[in-house]
C-alpha positions in Angstrom: 144.6 155.7 102.5 141.8 154.3 104.3 138.3 155.1 103.4 138.6 158.7 104.7 136.2 160.4 101.9 138.9 162.6 100.6 141.2 162.5 98.3 144.3 163.1 100.6 146.8 163.6 97.5 147.1 167.4 97.0 147.4 168.1 100.8 150.3 165.0 101.2 152.3 166.6 98.1 152.1 170.3 99.5 153.4 168.9 102.8 156.2 167.3 101.1 157.0 170.3 98.9 157.3 172.5 102.3 159.1 170.0 103.4 161.8 169.5 101.3 161.7 174.2 100.9 162.1 173.7 104.9 164.8 170.9 104.7 167.1 173.0 102.1 166.5 176.7 103.5 168.2 174.9 106.7 170.9 173.3 104.4 171.8 176.4 102.0 172.3 178.9 105.7 174.1 176.4 107.2 171.6 175.4 110.3 171.6 172.1 110.2 174.2 169.0 108.1 172.7 167.1 105.8 172.2 163.9 108.4 170.6 166.3 110.7 168.1 167.4 108.0 167.5 163.3 106.8 167.5 162.2 110.6 164.4 164.9 111.3 162.3 164.0 108.0 163.0 160.3 109.6 161.2 160.8 113.2 158.5 163.3 111.2 157.3 160.6 108.7 157.8 157.6 112.0 155.5 160.5 114.0 152.9 160.5 111.6 152.6 156.9 111.0 153.0 155.8 114.7 150.1 158.3 114.7 147.8 157.5 112.2 148.5 152.8 113.5 147.2 154.8 117.0 144.0 156.5 115.8 143.9 154.9 112.2 
């Protein structure tokens, strides 16, 4: 991931785990449909890629 000077694999794995837990809880509680959860994940990923592209 570029020359950031640190290993980001552990924080990244934690973020993915937390996002999975949050998405699963939203489905279990019938707060969202699977399509809405996946759409949220995709929007979040695209926002982060866009921010990295602008800043990085």
